[in-house]
C-alpha positions in Angstrom: 260.7 38.0 -92.3 263.5 37.3 -89.6 266.7 35.8 -90.3 269.1 33.9 -88.8 273.0 32.8 -88.9 273.6 29.3 -88.2 277.0 29.1 -87.5 277.9 25.5 -87.0 280.3 23.1 -88.7 278.5 19.9 -88.7 276.1 19.3 -91.0 273.5 17.5 -89.1 273.4 20.1 -86.5 272.8 22.9 -89.6 269.7 20.9 -90.3 268.5 20.6 -86.9 268.4 24.0 -86.7 267.6 25.2 -89.6 264.6 23.2 -89.6 263.6 24.2 -86.1 263.6 28.0 -86.7 261.9 27.6 -91.1 259.2 25.7 -89.5 258.6 28.7 -87.4 258.9 31.1 -90.2 262.6 31.8 -90.7 264.5 32.9 -93.3 268.2 30.9 -92.6 271.4 31.6 -93.7 274.8 29.4 -92.6 278.2 29.9 -91.9 280.7 26.9 -91.5 283.4 28.6 -89.3 283.8 32.2 -87.6 285.6 34.0 -90.8 282.9 32.8 -93.3 280.2 34.3 -90.5 282.0 37.7 -90.1 281.8 37.8 -93.9 278.2 37.1 -94.0 277.4 39.5 -90.7 278.9 42.3 -92.8 277.5 42.1 -95.9 273.7 41.5 -94.8 273.4 41.7 -90.8 270.7 39.0 -89.7 268.8 39.5 -86.9 270.1 36.9 -84.6 273.3 34.5 -84.5 273.1 31.2 -83.6 276.7 30.3 -82.8 278.8 27.1 -82.1 281.0 27.3 -79.1 284.0 25.3 -81.3 284.2 25.8 -84.9 288.0 25.2 -86.7 290.0 28.4 -86.6 288.7 30.6 -84.4 286.3 29.7 -81.5 282.4 30.6 -81.1 283.5 32.5 -78.3 286.4 34.4 -80.1 283.8 35.8 -82.6 281.1 36.3 -80.2 283.7 38.8 -78.6 284.5 39.8 -81.7 280.5 41.1 -82.5 279.7 42.3 -79.6 282.5 44.5 -79.3 281.4 46.0 -83.0 279.7 49.4 -82.5 277.8 48.2 -85.6 277.3 44.4 -85.1 276.7 44.8 -81.2 272.6 44.5 -80.9 272.6 41.7 -82.9 271.6 38.9 -80.1 273.8 35.7 -80.2 272.8 31.9 -78.9 275.4 30.3 -77.7 274.7 26.5 -78.6 277.3 24.4 -77.8 278.0 20.6 -76.3 280.5 22.0 -74.3 277.8 22.5 -71.2 279.3 23.1 -68.2 278.2 25.9 -66.0 281.6 27.1 -66.3 281.4 27.0 -69.8 277.6 29.3 -69.8 279.5 32.1 -67.7 282.3 31.8 -69.8 279.8 32.5 -73.3 277.7 35.3 -70.8 281.0 37.0 -70.3 281.7 37.1 -73.8 278.5 38.9 -74.9 276.3 35.7 -75.8 272.9 36.8 -75.0 271.7 32.8 -74.4 273.9 29.7 -74.1 271.9 26.4 -74.9 273.0 22.9 -74.6 273.5 20.3 -77.0 271.5 18.5 -78.2 269.0 21.4 -78.3 265.3 21.1 -77.2 263.2 22.2 -79.9 260.6 24.5 -78.4 263.3 25.9 -75.6 265.5 27.0 -78.7 262.6 28.7 -80.4 261.3 30.6 -77.5 264.8 31.2 -77.3 265.2 32.9 -79.7 261.9 34.8 -80.4 262.4 36.0 -77.3 265.9 37.4 -78.3 264.4 39.2 -81.4 261.8 40.4 -80.0 263.9 42.7 -76.8 
């Protein structure tokens, strides 16, 4: 069973994304901040990370850079999901190392397809 780590500080968004993934057979872990997420990644690496950009403390962009610059975690695919959906935001997110960037509200089918495609790489 594939494991996804959702890094999201909004309870509503956590529930929506968790439901989308659990309905497709994923095991889901939740982190409310980048610091919490890094601790979880270091103790049990997920198959994919779903990462919000706007988080308390460090931003999702910063966390993405950290994960992708670490030789131990750089292979974990990251999907940035954010209300910051301009072309510049998407460009910057991909420049930080994200494997995909989806604007909120995410469309269930597109979200699940993106996650499956990245895990299948």
